[in-house]
N, C-alpha and C positions, 0 to 999 in steps of 0.2 A: 319377742325374747326380752326385751325389758320389763313389758306390761303380763308376763309371766311370773318374773322376778318377783315386780312388785307385788303382784296378788298371791304369791307362795310367802310373801315377810310380813302381811299386811293378817296378822292375828289378833283376836279379838283379850282383853287382857285377863280374862277367867282361864282361856283355853293356854295362855303363857307361864300362869301362875302353877296349875297344873300338869304342864308338861312335863316335868323332871320327875313329878309322882310316877307319873301315868307311864313312862317308859325306865323307868330305873325301878322301881318295884316290881318282881316277877308278878307275871301274869295270875289273874283268879284260874287262869284255866287248867295250872298245873296242879287243882286240886277239885276243880268240876269234873275235869276230864282226864281220865289215868290214861286214856289212849293217843297215842301220837300217831300219822300220820305214816304211815309205814316209808313213803318217799321223802317225806319232810326229815324223819328222823335218821333216814341215810344221807339224807343233804349235810342235817346236823349233824351229825357223828364224824364226818369226812371232816367237816370245814372248820369245826370244833378244835377238831384230834392237830390239824394244821398249823392251826392258830395257837393252840397251846403250845406248841412242839417249837413254832416260831420263836419264841422267846426263852423257853426252857434251853432250847440247843448253846445258848449263849450263857447256862449253867453245866454244858457239857453230857446233858441229859433229853432224853425224852420220854412219850409214852405210847404204847400199842395200842391199846385198848382202853378208850376213854373212860368205860364205867369201873373196869375193876382197877387201873393204876393206879387211881384217885381214892381209893377205900381207905387207906392207911395214912392219908393225911398228909405224907410227906411230901409227894411232891406238888401235891396243890400248895401246901406253905411256902414251897420254895418256887413255885409257880406264882404267888402275888408276891415274894421277896423282887421279883426279876424285875415284875410288870409296875413295882410302884418303887423300888429304889429305896427299898427301907427293911428293917430288920424284925421280924416276928421274935413272939419268946420261942424259949427252947424248945423242940418235941419230944416227947416221949418216947424211949428209943424201945417200949415191950413190943411183942406181938398181939398180948392181948388183945379182946374187944374192944375194953374198956379204954387200951391205950390209944388204941385208932379214933376212938369215937373224941378222946380229949385229944388229939392232933386236927382232927376234921374241926371240934368246936372251936378253936383260937385260929384256926383259918375265917369259918363264919365269921366269928367276935370281928379280927382285922377288916372283913367284908362290911359288915356293920358300924365299926368304925368311921368310915369314910360316907357316909351319911345313908348308905342304902339301908333300906327295910325289907327283910326277907319273911315271905310270906310261904309258909306251908313248907320250908325247906329246912329240915332238921340234920343234923350229924350221923344219926341212925341210918337214913335211908342214901347216904351217900357210902357209908360203908357196908351196907347190905348191897350197894351194885344196883340200887333204882336208877336203870339209865333216863325217865323223864325228868327226877330230882335234880339228877349230874347235868344233864343238858341245861337246866333251866337257870345250874348254879353257874355255867361255865358262859351262858348270855347274860347273867348278872354283871359277873367279873368283864365280860365284851364291852358291855354299856356303859361303864361304869368306868373303864380305865381307856379305852380304844374310843368312846364313841361321844361318852358326854360332854369333853371339853371340846368338840369341835362346835363353834360357832360364825355363821355366815348371815352376815345383815342382820345382826339381833336376833336371829334363831337360834336353837340351840337342837344339840341330840340329834334326833333322827331328822326331824325340816331344816338344819342346820346341812345335814348332809345331803339330803334330798335337795337342796337351794344350790348348794354347792355345785351336785355333778348337772343339776340342770341348765347351771350359767356355764360350765366348762362344755356342754354339748352340745348348747342352741345351734350352734355354726353349720353342724352336721347334716347331713342329708339323710334320711333314713331314722333318724335318731329322735326322740321324743320321752323322753324320760318322766312318769309321773308315778312311780313306784318303787319297791324292792323286790317286784317280782317280774310279773310277764313284760315290763321295760327290757331286762337283760335277757330276752331268751334268745334273742338273734345274734348275740355278742356284740352286736355294734357301736354298743353304748359303750364297753370296755374299750373297744377298741377306741372309740373316740379320745374318752377319757388319755389314754396313752399315747395319741396321736397328738391331742392340743401341748401336752409337756414338752414329750420326745417326739415330734415326727420325725426324726430320723430313726429310729426302730419300726415302724409300720408305715406301710405303701396306702394310705385309706381308700384311693379314689379305685384301688384293684379291688375293693371288698364288694361281695355281693347280698344283700338280701336274705336270698333265698340260698346261701351255707351257713346256715346257725351253727352246724357242731367245728366248720372249720374256724370261720368267726372266733367262738369261743378257744378250742384250740391254740389258736395264732395269741389271743389275751393272754393265755394262761401260760404258755411258753415262753412268750416275751417279757411277761412280768415275774417269770420265777428266776430264767437267765440273767437280765439285767437292773431288773430292779428290786430283786430279794424279795421280793412275795412270793411264798410259796403257793402249789396247786392247792385249794381248799375246796374247789368242784369238780364235779364229770361233768364234761358235755353233752351227754347222754341222756344223764339225770334230768339237768335242768332243760332241756328239749323237750324231754320225753315224758315230763310232768305238767301236767294243763298249769297251774301254777305254783312254781319254784316258791323253795322256801322263803319266807322275807327275811329270818336270821342269817340265814347262813349268808345270803347275796350280800344283806351289810354288813357283818364282818368282815365279807372280804372286799368288798370296795371300800371300807373304813382304812383298810393296810394302803388303800392306792391314794386316799385324801393325806396320811402320814407320809407316805413315799414323796407328795410334791409340797407338803408345808411348803418348804425351803421358797419354794417359786411361786407358791400362793405369794408368802411376803413380799416378796420382789415384784409379784404381780401387782399388789396394793402400791407398794411403792410407786411403780411406773405410773401409774393411774393417777395418784396425786402428783405428780411431776406433770404428767400429760394435762392436768387441769389445772395446773398455773401456769405449764406456757401455752395454753390455749386462752386463755384470759389474756396473755401480755400477747401472741400474735393479733385477738381479735383488736387490743388496744391499739395496736401498731397499726394496724391495719385502717382503725377508726382514724388516727393523727395522721397517715400519709392521704386520706382521703380530705380530710378537713383541709391540710395544705395544698394539695394539689387544685381542690374547689379554691378556696383565697385565693392563688395564686393566679387562677385563669380570671376571676373576678377582677380581681383589682390591675390585672394588664388590662382589659376592656374598658374599664373604667377611665385606667391611664393613656390609653388609645383614643376615648373618647369624647375627654375634655379638650383636649386642644382643636378637634373638629368642631366641638358646641364654642371654642372660644375663638375662633375663627370670625373675625366680623372684616373681612374684605368683601365690600359692596360687589355685583355684577350690573353691568350698566344697562342692562336690557332685562324691561320684564319677564321675558320668558326665563331667564337665566334665573330670578331671586323665585319670581314661582316654583320652577324646579328645588332649591332648595326648601323651601316651603312644606313640597311635597315628600325629599327625602327627609325632614324632620318629622313630617306624619306618619312614614312608616318607619321611622327611628322609634316613635311613642307609640306604634300600634303595633308594629311586629319585632323589633329587637329589643325593647328595654322592657316589656314582660316577662321572658324568660330568665330572665336576671334579676327581676325583683323575685319572681321563686328562688332561684338559686343562692339569693342572699338570706333568705328565709330559712331555706331550707338549708343553708350552713350554720345558722344561730342553730336551729335544733339540734344538727348530729354535735353542736359543740356543746352544748347542755349536757345530751344522753350520755357522751363520750365521759363529761365530770361526772355526772352520775355512775358511771358504770366505776369509773374511778374510784369515787368516793365510796360505794360500796365495797368495793371490795382490798379496800384502807389502799391504796395506791394513791401515790402522789398527783396532785393537780397537772391536767395537762397546760402546759405552755406553749402555744404557736411560737413563731420565726419572728425575730422582729418585722414588726410591721403589719402584722396578718393578725394583730388579737382583732376580737371581735369588736372595738374598739376604732380599731383603725379603720377598720373597713366601712363601721358606721358614718367616721368622719370622711372618709374617700365617699362615700355616696350621699350625703351631704352637700360636700362642695359640688359632684356630679348634677344635685337639682338645682343649685345655685348659679351654675353657669347655665343649664339645661333651661331656666325661668329666662336670663337675661337673652340670651342666642334666641326665644323665639320673642318677645317685646321686639327684639334688634330687625330682624326677619319681617314682624308686621310692618315697623317703622319704614324700613326701605322701600315695604310693596308701595306702604301709603305715600311716601316721594316720588317713587319712578311714575308711577300711577298718574299723579300730580304734571311731572314731567313732561311724560308723554301728551297730557293733554295742554301744556302750555308748549309744548313744542309742535303739535299739530294746529294749534289755533295760530304761532308765529308764522309757519309755513302761510296758512291762509291769509290772514292779511299783508304777508309781503307778497303773495302773488297778488292778490287786488292792488293791492298800490305799486306794483312794477307794471303791473296791468295797464293802470291809469299811466303812469311815467312814460311808460313805450313812447317812443318820439317826440317826446315833449322837448327834450335837450335841442334836438335837432329843427323845429316848429319855434324855437324860441331863438335860433341862432338865424333864423333866414333874417334877408334883406331886402324882404319884396315891396316893403315900401320906397323905396327908393325909385321905382318906378310904377306904382299905381295912382292911381287917379286920386281926386279929391274924395270921393265918396269911398273909394277902395280905401283911402288911407285912414277916413275917420270910421270905418269901417273896421280894418284892423286893430283902431284903438278901443275900442268897445269889445271886439272880438277879444280884445289882450284884457282889458279890465275885467272881461265875464273869466278869462283864467285866473285873474289874480286871486277872484274871487273866490273861484273854484280851489286852488292852491291852497289859501285861509283855510278852504273848510277841511283840505287832507291833512292840516297840519296835527289835528289828534290822534289821525290815524297813526302817523309816524312817533307821536308820542308813544302811541299805545306798542309800537312797534319795539320802542325803544326799553322800554318800562318791562316787557316781557322779556327781553332778550338780558336785563338786566338780573330778572328773577330767576331765569335760566344760569345764570352764573355762580346766582346765591346757591340755588340750591345741586350744585355740580352737575350738571349737565353735560352724559357723556360725551356728545356732539359739540360742546360749547363755542368751540374753535369757527365749526362752519357755522355755526348762530352768529355769531361775531361778528364774521366776516361779509354776510350775510349782512348786518345791520349796522356795518361800518360803510358797506357799500352805498347803503339806501340814506344813510345822513350824508356822505358825501355828494351823492346825486341831489339831496333835498337842498343841501346848498349852492351846488351848483344853480341848478333852477330857480335858487331864490336870485342869485346874482344876475343869470341869464335874464330874469324876469326885471329886474331891475334895469337895466342894460338896454330892454326891449324897449319899457315905458320912456325910460330917459329919451331912446330913441324918435318913437312915436312922437312923446309932445315936443320932440324940437319941431317937427312938419306938422302937427296941429294947428301951428297958426296958420301956417300957408291953406290950410285949408278950412271949410267953415258947412258945406252942406254935411246933414248927417239924416239919418233913416230915423226918425224914433220909435218908430214901430218894431225895427228890426231890434234895435235895440234892446225896447221896453222887452220882445219876446226873449231875447238873449239873457236878461238880465233876470227873468222869471223863470225859466228855463234852467238857469243852471242848478239852482239853489234847491229847486224842485226835484232835478235829478241828480244831484248830493242826495237827498234828504233820500230817494230809491235806492239809490246805491245801498247808504246805510239803513234802510230798512231791509232789502235784500242779504247786506252781509247780517244784518240780526239776524234774520229769517232763515240763516244755514248755518250759523253761528255754532259751535258745539258746546256738549255741556256736561259736567258731570256734577251726579248728586249723590246722595247716602240715606234718604228717609224721604218720607211721602211728603213733609213739609217743605223742603225744597222745592221737589218739583211741582207741586200747588204753589210754590212763590213765583217759580217761572209761569204757571199756567195764568197769575193771578197779570203777571208783567206782558203778558202775551195778549191776554184780553184786553186789556186797556189800550196795547197797540192798535188791534184792531177797532176799538172805537176812535181812533185819532182818520180811521181811513175817510170815513164820511166827507171831514173839512179837506185831507188831502185829495180828494174826488173834485170838489170845486177850485180846488186851486189847478186841478190838473186843466181843467173845463175853462178858466178864467186864461190859462195861458195858453189853450189850445184857440181861444178867441180872439188873442191878438193874432196870432196865424190867420185867423176867418177875416179881423178887420184888414189887414196886409192884402190879402186875394180881392177883399172886398171894396179897397182903395183903388189898385189895381185895374179892376175890371170898369170902375168907374170914370177914372183917367186917361183910360189904356195904355198903360202902362205894362211893358213887356216884364215878365219878371224872369230872373234866369232859373230860379228857385233853389237858389243856396241862397241861407240867410250869410250875410257880409260878416255878422259880428259872433256867431254860434256855429258849431258844428252840429249842433243838436238841432235835427230835423222833426218836425210835429209826430212824424211815424217812429223816429227812437222815443221820444216820449210816448205813444200807444205801446211800442211793444215792451218797453220797460215796466210799464203800468200792470201788462196784463202777467209780464213774468213775477212780477209783485203778489199779485192776485191769486195765482199759480202756487206762492211758496206760501201763503195763507195756509190752507188747509193742509198742504204736507208737512208744517210744522204742526198744526195740529194733531196728525196723526203720531209725528216723531213723541208730544208732550205726552199724548193717552197711553202708547205703549212702554214710556218711561213709567207713568202710573202704575201700569199696570207690573211692570218689574216690581219697582219698590212695595207694591201690596204683597205681591208675593214673598219677596224678602221679608216682610212684616211677618206673614203666617209662616217664615219659618223660624221666627224670633219668638211669635208668640208657642209655636210647636216645642221648640227646645226648652222654652223656659215651664212650660206644664211637664214635660218629665223629669227637668232637673228639679223643679220643686218640689215633685212627687220620690225622687230618690234620692235625693239629698238628705232629707231628716229620716227617711228610710234606713240611709247608713248610720245615722246619727243614732236613730234608736237600737239597729244591732246590735251596735257598739256597747251601749249601755245594758241591753241583757244581757253579753255575752261578760261582762265585769259583774252581773249580780248572779250570773252561775258560777263565774268561779269563786266567790265568799260563799254560796249558799251552799250550808254541810247538810241538808236533807239527802238519804237517801247515800249510797255504795258510789266509791268513783267510778263503779263500771258505770252506775246511772248517770254519773256525771258527765264521763263518757261518752255514753251513748247519747245526751243532752247537745253536747257539742258536735257529737257526729252528724247530728238531724241536721243543728244552726249550720255549719258546715256544709251540707248537700245543699241545705235554703239557700244561703249564699251563692254557693256554687249554678243555684238554680236560678236566681237573679240575674246572672252575667247577662241572659241575651236580652236585658232591659238595656243594662250599659253600651253592648253594644250597639243596641238600637239609638241609644241618645249619641252614640260615636258617629254614626252614619248621620244624622242630624243636624251634628256640630260640622260633620265635613261637606256636606250640604253648603251650611252654612257661609263656612271658610271659601271654598268655591265660588259663590255668590260674594263673596269682598266685603261679607257682612262681620263687623269687629266689636260693635257691643250689642245689648240687650238691655234695654231696661225694663222687663219685663222680669228679672232673675236677679240676684244674686251672686247664686250658683254660675261659675264660669266651668269649661270642661275638665281643665285643671284642678279645680277644687275637687270637681267627683273622683276625678283620677288617683290622687292622694287619698281623698277618703276611702275608695275604695280597696288601693293596695295596702292601707293601714288597717281594714277591717280583716282582709284575707292573711295580711302578716300576724295580727291580735288570735285571730280565732286557732291560728295554726302553732299561735305560742302558746296557746291557754291548754290547747288539747295537749300537746307536749310535756304543758307543767303539772297536768293528769297523770299523762302516762307515767313520768318523772315519779309521781306520785305512788301510782301503783308499784312502778318496780321499787321504790323505797318500802313499802309497805310487807312485800313478796320477799323483798331480800334480807329486811331486816324482823320477818316472822312476827308482828306486830298486825292487831286483829283490825275489822272496819270499825268498830265501836271507839278505840284507842286514839285512831285517827282520826273519827267526827269529833272527839274530845280534844285533840290536839288544834284542828281548825276552830271548832268554839272557842277556844282560851285567844288562839289568835287573833281573829273577827274579832274579840272583844275589845280588843288591846289595841289593834289597828285603829288607832283614834282617823288617821285620813283617809281611810277607808284604799288605800292606794296597793295595799298588799305589802306594804312594808311596817317594821317597829320601829322606832327612836329608840335610843338605848334606855331614857327614864322606860317606856310603856315597856320593855324587854324585863326591866326587874321587876315590875310591878307582876307581870304575867308571869313570873319565874317563885313570886311570892307567895301568889295565889294560888301555886300548883304544891306550894309545901316546901321548896328551898330555903334554907337561913344563907342566905346571903352578905359574904362581907366584902369590903371595897379590894382587896386583891385577890379573893375568888371571884367576887363579878367580876373583875381585870380580866383575871385567865378566860373563863367563859366568853367574854366577848371575842377576844383574841383566834377563838375555833369557830364564833357564829358569823364573825369580820373580819377575816384573815386581811384583805385590802383596806380595811380602815375607809368604807365610805359612808360610814354614822348610819345606818339603817342594817336592821335585820331582816332576811327573808325569809317567807313562810318554809323554802326548802331547804336553808340552814338551821329553821328552828327543828321542823323533824328529824336534820341528823343528830342534831344534840339530843334532842330527847330518845333518840334508840341508837346513840351510837355506840352504847356500853354492852347493849346486848345481841352486838353482830357475832356473827359464826364464819369465820373467814379462815384462811390458810395463814399461817404465819411462818416465817423466816425459818424458826427453828424446825417447825414440821417440815419442810423443803428440803433442809438440812438433811433431816434424818433420813425424809425420802431419799434424798442423793446418796446416801452413808450406806445405805440397804443395798442400792444397787451396785455400788461402788464397794461390797463386801468389806464397810470400812477401812479403806484406805483412802488415805490423801487427794488420791486421785480416780478420776473415773475412765478407763479407755474408752477411744473412738467404737470399736469393734460394739462393746456391753452397752455403748447407748443403744446403736444403730439396733442392736439384738432386745433391749428391753422395751423400748418405747417406739409409737407409729413412725414411719420413715419422715414424713415432714416434720413435726417435731422433734426426730431427731436430728437432720439438717440444720435446723431450727437453731437449736443449743451447740453444735458444733462451728455454726458460722458466728457465732456472739461469742463463746467463750475462749479465753486465753489458755496456752499450753501449760503443762506442766515441764519445767525448764529442766529436773532433776532426771527425769526419766528420759528425755530427749536426749542430754547429755550422755548418758549409757548407750543410746543406741537400743533400747529396749524394746520401740514402739512408740505410737503416738497416742497421749495420754490428754485430758483435762484438768488443770486444776479445778479442786471445788472450794479450798474457801475463798479465794478472790474472787469466783464467780456468784456463788447463792444469792450473796445481795443483790449484784446486776442482773439477775433473770427476776428477783423478787420486786426489784422498786422499779426495774426498766430503768431506760436514759430519754432523758426529757430536753 
C-alpha cells in the first residue's frame, strides 16, 4: 500500500506545474465536441444539481432544472456567494435578455477573479440554456471551490483526492481505487470510505462484491442520513454505464473529503504523536537492553574475578592439572561469548547515542557504574587477574612436579637404606664374642671393620635423604609430616648404629689382645668385597634412579653421564676378578694344606655368589637404563617438534593479525568510494577474518598438546598463545567497531540529508587535519580545519563550538562529532512545539486529553504507553468528571524522555 502511495505522490516537476491549469481550465472538449454522452450528461445533471442545492439550501432556495434555473444569473450569483463567503456586485433586477447576460457576466467575472481561466464559456450560452456549457461552468466552480484546495502529501486537486481515497481504502478487501469511474461501480469503495471514518454506520464485513446496487444505495442512504451529503447519483445509472462519468464521481467523492476533513486533521496529529512515541519506545527498549546486558556482563566479571584470585594450591598434581583444565575451558569456552557481548555492548551504545543525536534527544546516560568506561575498566581488571592466575597455575604445577619427583626419590633412597640397616642393630648388639674362639674373635673383629667401612660408605646416602627431606619441607610438600617422621627415624637409627658400632669395636678390641691368629685371606676378601659391593649397590641405585628433564639438552647430558659410567665397567670387572681371585686362593690353600673350610667367610656376609649375582644384576640394568634414556630422547624430540609446529603457525598468524589491523585502519580513513562501498570492503574483511578462525583453532589445539606434554617455554617464537588470543580479540573488536562507525555515518548521512560527495568532502578535510592518523583532531587542528572550510572564528565562538563537539572535555574531536556539527543545522526533526500542537488537535484545544480520546486516536500499544507515563489532570479528577491526562506537564516529558 505504501508503495502505491509513494508512486502516486512522485510526479515530475513539469507535471505538477501544469496540474492546476489542466484541471482548473474548462476542457477543450467543450468546444470541439458539442455532444455529450447521454449517460454522462444524465449523471452530471443529477450530481451537479444536488451539489448546487446542498449549498443553495443554506440560503433557503434550490434549483430544479440546472440549465433553466441559472439562465437569469441570480441563483448563479447566490451560489457563488454561499460557497465563497464573499459578496458579489449587486445584480440587475430587470428581466430583459441584456439584464440576464449582465448578471451571468458578473458571476463569470467573479470566477475569473479566483484565478480560473474560462475557455469557450460565455454568458450568452448560459442565458440561452446551453446544457453542455452550463454543466462545464458548474464543473469549473466545483473544481475551484470543492476540489482545488484538496492536498495530500504535496499533491493537489484530482491527484490529491485520488491519493486520499487510495490511502483510506487500502486496508479493505475487494477495493482497489485507481480512477474516478470504474473503480466505484461496485459501491465497495464508497462504503469503505464511510466505514474507515464511521465504522458504526456500516458493517463492511456483510457487504458483497456481487451486489453493487445494494452497496451503492447503502452508501448513498447512510451519507445522506448521517453525513449530510445529498444523494447525487443513481445506483442503476452507475452500474449500467460501462464507464461512469468521472466528474460526477469526483464531485460526490469530494463531499466525503470535506465531511471527514476534521477527522483527517486528527489522524495527521495522531500520526505525528505516534512517530514521536515510537522513537521514545524504541530508544527506551535499547536503553533497557543496554542496562540488562551491562548488568549481566558486570555480574559475570564480578563472579569470575574471585575465582581467578583464589590462589589456594592443591596438594595433588591431579587436582592442580584439573584447575589448569578448568582454566583452559574458561579461556576457550566461557570467555569468548563474553568478549562478543562486550563488543556488542559498545556497538549498541554507539548506535543508541547516534539515534538520540539524530532525533535531537538528550544523550543516554547509563546507570551509575554501567558506563562503557566502567565495563572497560572491569574487563581490564579481569584480564590482569586472569594473567596472574595462569602464571600461578604453571608455577604450582612445576612445584608439584618437582615435589612428586623428590618424594619418590626420597622413598626409594629410604627403602634402600632401611633394607641395608635391617637387622644391623640386633647384629651389633650380639655378644657372640664372649664364647668365640680366637679365630672367631678375630673374624668377628674383621667383620666389624668391614661393617664400619660399609657404614661409612652409607653416610652419604643418609645425608642425601636428609637433604631431600629438607627440600621437600622448603617446597611445602603436602605430606611433609610423614617425610619428617621417616627421616627422623632414619637419623635416630643411624646415630644408634654409630653408637652400637663403637661399643662393639671397643668390646672386640678388648678381647683382640687375647687372640692372635687371623686368616688374612678371608680378611682381604672381605675388605675388597665390601667396597666393591658398595660400588655395585651405588651403581644399581644410579641405574634405577628416577629423572625428569624438559629439553633434549638435559637428556643428552644424562646419556653422556651414563656413557661415562659404562666406560668404567671394564675396570670394575677387573676388580671383581681380583676379588674373586682371593676366594680362589683361599680354596687353593685349603686344598693344598688339607684345611676343611666351613664355606662361610668369618669376616663378611658377602659370598662369592653374592658378588656374582649382584654383578649380573648390574649388567642387566645397564641396557634397561639405555632403553629408558632413549625413550626419554624420543619424548623430548616429540616435544621439540610440538614447539616448532606451534612456532611455525604462530609466526604466521601473529603478523597476519597485525597486517589486518593496519589494513582496517587504512580502510577507515580511505575516502575513495561511497560509504556503502566502504561497508562492503569492511564486511569482506570481516568475512576473511571469520574464515581465518580455523587457523586460530588449530593453533589452540597445538597449544593444548604442548601444555598436556608439560611444555611451558618455546625458544622458536616470540608469540605466546596469550599474545595470539589478545590480538585476535582486538582484531574482532576493531573490525566490529569500524563497521559500526561506517553504519553510524550512513545513518547520519541519510538522516541529515547530506550527499555522498559532501560526506567525502568532510572526510577529506578531517583526514587532512588528523595529524596523528588516529581518527581524532586536537583543538588547534580542528580550528585550522574550520578556517579552511570558510569559518570566521573568534575565541568566544570557537569555545562555543568546542562545547558542542567535545561535551565531555576529552580534548579531542572525533569524526562522528565533526560530522554532527557540520550537519546539525540542516536536520529536520519533530520539535516540542509540533508535538504540543499535535496533542492539542487530538484534545480539541483542551488543557487535557481523556484516556478514551487517546485510546480512540492512537494504536493500542502507544496509547497505553502514554497513559502509563503521563500524570493525571487533577481538576477534572476532583470534579469526578472522568479520567484525563494533563498536557502541559507531560509534553516535554514525552519529547525529551527520562534518563
